[in-house]
N, CA and C of each residue as an Amber inpcrd file, in Angstrom:
protein
   246
   0.8560000  -1.1780000   0.0000000   0.0000000   0.0000000   0.0000000
   0.9000000   1.2400000   0.0000000   0.6150000   2.1650000  -0.9020000
   1.4160000   3.3900000  -1.0050000   1.0790000   4.3430000   0.1430000
   1.9070000   5.3480000   0.3200000   1.6600000   6.3500000   1.3580000
   0.3320000   7.0460000   1.1080000   0.0640000   7.4100000  -0.1460000
  -1.2030000   8.0780000  -0.4700000  -2.3940000   7.1970000  -0.1030000
  -2.2950000   5.9160000  -0.3750000  -3.3840000   4.9900000  -0.0370000
  -3.5580000   4.8850000   1.4780000  -2.4410000   4.8390000   2.1940000
  -2.5190000   4.7830000   3.6600000  -3.1400000   6.0530000   4.2260000
  -2.7460000   7.2010000   3.6770000  -3.3130000   8.4660000   4.1460000
  -4.8030000   8.5440000   3.8430000  -5.2100000   8.0790000   2.6660000
  -6.6300000   8.0820000   2.3080000  -7.4160000   7.1780000   3.2500000
  -6.8550000   6.0210000   3.5940000  -7.5280000   5.1030000   4.5210000
  -7.6360000   5.7260000   5.9090000  -6.5950000   6.4160000   6.3390000
  -6.6200000   7.0810000   7.6440000  -7.6710000   8.1830000   7.6620000
  -7.7420000   8.9710000   6.5800000  -8.7600000  10.0300000   6.4980000
 -10.1660000   9.4410000   6.5390000 -10.3810000   8.3500000   5.8120000
 -11.7040000   7.7200000   5.7810000 -12.0780000   7.1880000   7.1630000
 -11.1260000   6.5670000   7.8520000 -11.3990000   6.0370000   9.1920000
 -11.6660000   7.1740000  10.1720000 -10.9160000   8.2590000  10.0550000
 -11.1140000   9.4030000  10.9460000 -12.4840000  10.0290000  10.7440000
 -12.9450000  10.0520000   9.5050000 -14.2400000  10.6630000   9.2000000
 -15.3810000   9.9450000   9.9110000 -15.1980000   8.6710000  10.2180000
 -16.2560000   7.9330000  10.9220000 -16.1830000   8.1400000  12.4330000
 -15.0210000   8.5430000  12.9440000 -14.8360000   8.7040000  14.3930000
 -14.9840000  10.1440000  14.8690000 -14.6520000  11.0930000  14.0220000
 -14.6460000  12.5030000  14.4310000 -16.0120000  13.1130000  14.1410000
 -16.6100000  13.7620000  15.1430000 -17.9270000  14.3810000  14.9330000
 -17.8800000  15.4110000  13.7980000 -18.9760000  15.5420000  13.0460000
 -19.0120000  16.4800000  11.9120000 -18.6300000  17.9090000  12.2960000
 -19.0300000  18.3670000  13.4960000 -18.6890000  19.7340000  13.9140000
 -17.1800000  19.8960000  14.0340000 -16.5260000  18.8870000  14.5810000
 -15.0660000  18.9350000  14.7280000 -14.3910000  18.8620000  13.3650000
 -14.9290000  18.0430000  12.4770000 -14.3730000  17.9550000  11.1250000
 -14.4590000  19.3060000  10.4230000 -15.5860000  19.9960000  10.5960000
 -15.7610000  21.3070000   9.9620000 -14.7100000  22.2930000  10.4680000
 -14.4310000  22.2680000  11.7700000 -13.4070000  23.1460000  12.3520000
 -12.0350000  22.8180000  11.7570000 -11.7300000  21.5340000  11.6600000
 -10.4430000  21.1080000  11.1130000 -10.2960000  21.5230000   9.6480000
 -11.3670000  21.3490000   8.8670000 -11.3140000  21.7240000   7.4490000
 -11.1490000  23.2360000   7.2880000 -11.8490000  23.9950000   8.1320000
 -11.7070000  25.4580000   8.0760000 -10.2760000  25.8740000   8.4060000
  -9.7040000  25.2610000   9.4370000  -8.3290000  25.5940000   9.8300000
  -7.3460000  25.2640000   8.7050000  -7.5610000  24.1370000   8.0460000
  -6.6990000  23.7540000   6.9230000  -6.8120000  24.7630000   5.7920000
  -8.0270000  25.1590000   5.4700000  -8.2330000  26.1510000   4.4100000
  -7.6340000  27.5080000   4.7930000  -7.7710000  27.8790000   6.0640000
  -7.1700000  29.1380000   6.5300000  -5.6550000  29.1200000   6.3220000
  -5.0240000  27.9930000   6.6340000  -3.5780000  27.8750000   6.4320000
  -3.2270000  27.9870000   4.9550000  -3.9960000  27.3160000   4.1060000
  -3.7280000  27.3980000   2.6610000  -3.8470000  28.8360000   2.1650000
  -4.9010000  29.5230000   2.5960000  -5.1280000  30.9050000   2.1530000
  -4.0770000  31.8650000   2.7130000  -3.4260000  31.4890000   3.7980000
  -2.4310000  32.3730000   4.4150000  -1.1790000  32.5290000   3.5540000
  -0.9970000  31.6470000   2.5800000   0.1970000  31.6960000   1.7380000
   1.3540000  30.8960000   2.2970000   1.1140000  30.1620000   3.3620000
   2.1890000  29.4050000   4.0100000   2.8230000  28.3830000   3.0680000
   2.0270000  27.8400000   2.1460000   2.5650000  26.8310000   1.2320000
   3.5990000  27.4140000   0.2730000   3.5280000  28.7240000   0.0480000
   4.5000000  29.3790000  -0.8290000   5.8440000  29.5840000  -0.1400000
   5.8860000  29.3980000   1.1710000   7.1100000  29.6690000   1.9320000
   7.7680000  28.4060000   2.4870000   7.2260000  27.2350000   2.1650000
   7.8120000  26.0140000   2.7110000   9.0840000  25.6380000   1.9610000
   9.9540000  24.9240000   2.6460000  11.1610000  24.4030000   2.0140000
  10.7530000  23.1100000   1.3110000  11.0150000  22.9890000   0.0110000
  10.5900000  21.7830000  -0.7120000  11.3990000  20.5590000  -0.2860000
  10.8470000  19.4010000  -0.5690000  11.5580000  18.1540000  -0.2900000
  12.9080000  18.2130000  -0.9940000  13.9560000  17.9130000  -0.2620000
  15.3040000  17.9610000  -0.8150000  15.9280000  19.3440000  -0.7740000
  15.1320000  20.3540000  -0.3660000  15.6460000  21.7200000  -0.2790000
  16.5080000  21.9060000   0.9550000  17.1820000  23.0240000   1.0230000
  18.0660000  23.3110000   2.1650000  17.4030000  24.3460000   3.0700000
  17.3030000  23.9970000   4.3440000  16.7280000  24.9150000   5.3360000
  17.6720000  26.0880000   5.5690000  17.1250000  27.2720000   5.7600000
  17.9810000  28.3830000   6.1830000  18.5270000  28.0960000   7.5870000
  19.6770000  28.6380000   7.8880000  20.2590000  28.4580000   9.2250000
  19.3340000  29.0870000  10.2670000  19.2910000  28.4630000  11.4480000
  18.4300000  28.9710000  12.5180000  19.0010000  28.5850000  13.8730000
  18.4850000  29.2200000  14.9090000  18.8150000  28.8900000  16.2980000
  17.5250000  28.7270000  17.0680000  17.5060000  27.7450000  17.9590000
  16.3610000  27.5090000  18.8400000  16.8750000  27.2300000  20.2390000
  16.0120000  27.3940000  21.2160000  16.3740000  27.0520000  22.5950000
  16.1140000  25.5710000  22.8190000  17.0480000  24.9280000  23.5260000
  16.8320000  23.5220000  23.8550000  16.0540000  23.4170000  25.1700000
  15.9420000  22.2160000  25.6960000  15.1600000  21.9850000  26.9150000
  15.7270000  22.7120000  28.1350000  17.0140000  23.0830000  28.0880000
  17.6340000  23.8270000  29.1910000  17.6070000  25.3380000  28.9610000
  17.0240000  25.7670000  27.8470000  16.9940000  27.1850000  27.5250000
  18.2480000  27.6830000  26.8250000  19.1990000  26.7750000  26.5630000
  20.4400000  27.1380000  25.8720000  20.1870000  27.2080000  24.3680000
  20.7370000  28.2220000  23.6990000  20.5650000  28.3740000  22.2530000
  21.3990000  27.3200000  21.5140000  20.7810000  26.6910000  20.5340000
  21.4480000  25.6760000  19.7190000  21.2730000  26.0800000  18.2600000
  22.3610000  26.0760000  17.4980000  22.2650000  26.4780000  16.0890000
  22.2120000  25.2540000  15.1840000  21.4760000  25.4020000  14.1010000
  21.3820000  24.3130000  13.1290000  22.7470000  24.0450000  12.4990000
  23.5370000  25.0810000  12.3110000  24.8600000  24.8960000  11.7100000
  25.7520000  24.0270000  12.5960000  25.6940000  24.2460000  13.9210000
  26.4850000  23.4160000  14.8370000  26.0230000  21.9650000  14.7800000
  24.7110000  21.7630000  14.7430000  24.1850000  20.4020000  14.6830000
  24.5420000  19.7250000  13.3640000  24.4570000  20.4600000  12.2590000
  24.7860000  19.8950000  10.9470000  26.2610000  19.5290000  10.8330000
  27.1060000  20.1930000  11.6100000  28.5320000  19.8640000  11.5860000
  28.7660000  18.4350000  12.0570000  27.8260000  17.9070000  12.8520000
  27.9540000  16.5400000  13.3420000  27.2830000  15.5040000  12.4630000
  26.6470000  15.9270000  11.3740000  25.9730000  14.9870000  10.4720000
  24.5870000  15.4850000  10.1120000  23.8090000  14.6330000   9.4530000
  22.4620000  15.0320000   9.0230000  21.5800000  15.4340000  10.2020000
  20.6400000  16.3110000   9.9200000  19.7430000  16.8400000  10.9460000
  18.3030000  16.5500000  10.5430000  17.5370000  15.9900000  11.4440000
  16.1190000  15.7160000  11.2040000  15.3020000  16.6440000  12.0880000
  14.3500000  17.3510000  11.4920000  13.4770000  18.2590000  12.2360000
  12.0680000  17.7080000  12.2420000  11.4240000  17.8440000  13.3650000
  10.0220000  17.4390000  13.4850000   9.2770000  18.6010000  14.1170000
   8.2450000  19.0800000  13.4400000   7.4880000  20.2320000  13.9170000
   6.1360000  19.7850000  14.4490000   5.7620000  20.3200000  15.5870000
   4.4570000  20.0580000  16.1770000   3.7550000  21.3900000  16.3440000
   2.5400000  21.4570000  15.8590000   1.7640000  22.6860000  16.0020000
   0.8380000  22.4890000  17.1910000   1.0120000  23.2710000  18.2160000
   0.1700000  23.1380000  19.3890000   0.8420000  23.7460000  20.5990000
   0.2760000  23.4810000  21.7450000   0.8480000  23.9930000  22.9850000
   0.7700000  22.9170000  24.0540000   1.6770000  23.0200000  25.0000000
   1.7190000  22.0510000  26.0850000   1.5610000  22.7790000  27.3840000
């Protein structure tokens, strides 16, 4: 099964579990993101990320360039709050 097929199956299964009101909110949020122009600013697959710095769990600044000096870097983004 391809990734697209797996994603389609996941969407279909979610549609049966998620209440219609919640689905409407999710669809609106997705459309809002699309209309925001965010897709025009993403780094394409295989593209190179601009250099950046973020705070780690101790509040210390860590640069992507320093991390890349040690080898490949994998980033995972989560949208939300804890």
